[in-house]
N, C-alpha and C positions, 0 to 999 in steps of 0.2 A: 202597476203596469206603465210602460213608457208610451207616450203618444207617438203613433206611427208617423205622423206628418213631420214631427221634429227630427226623427231619425232620417226620413227621406230627404228633408231639407239639408241636414248635415252632410249626407252622402253626396247630394247634388252639388253643394258648395265645394266639397273636397274635389270632386271630379272637375268642376269648373276651374278651380285653382290649378290643378295639375295640367289641364289642357292649356291654360294661359302660360304656364311655365314651359311647357313643351313648345308652344308656338314662339315664345320669346327665345328659347334656345335655338330653334330652327332658324329664326331670323338672324340671330347672332352668328351662327355657323355660316349661313349663306353670305352674309356681309363680309365675314372674315375670308371666306374662300374667294369671293369676288375681288376683294382687295389684294389678296396674295396672287391671284391669277393675273390681275392687272399689272402688278409689279414685275412678275415673271415675263409677261408679254413685252413690257417696256424694256426690261433688262436685256432680253434676248434679241430684241429688235423687230418683233412682229408688229408692234404698235408704236407710233411715234409718241414722244413725251409731251409734245406741245399741241398736237392736233394739226400741225403743218404736214403736208404730204409732198411738198416740193420746195425748192428754193434754198437759200443759204441757211435758214434756221433749221430746216429739215436735215440738211447735209451735216450741220454741226452736231445735231443730236444723234444722227446715225453713226457718227464717228466714235461715239462712246458705247455703242452696242456691239454684241458679238456678231450679228449679221452685218452691221456696217463695217466692222473691222475686217471681216472675211471678204466682203465686197471690195474694200479698199486694197487688200492684199492681192486679190485676183486681178483687179484693174491695174495695179502696179506691175504685176508679172506680165500681163498681156502687153502693156505699154513698153516694158523693157524688151519683150520679144519682138514687137513691131519695130522699135528703134534699132535693135540689133540687125534685123532683116534689112532695114533701110540702109544701114551702114554698109553691110555686106554688098548690097546691090547698088550702092552709091546713089541712093535716092535722097533728095533733100526735102 
């Protein structure tokens, strides 16, 4: 007959190992997702690359993001419209 305590100990050790493996996998997935989300936020322009939220460094970083490029294109269009209106109205 097998000693019941050794079977219980083996089962317990097996569950502990599986639990540790699941926790490690969960931490890896969380870290990977967080890293991917951070890269997406930076690329799209939701979050600055450097931590700056204004000034020349912020503007330089924004120019490389989709949001920054869209903002620059809209600002350019608005400025052109204003300049055209000034020209038509002879305003300097």
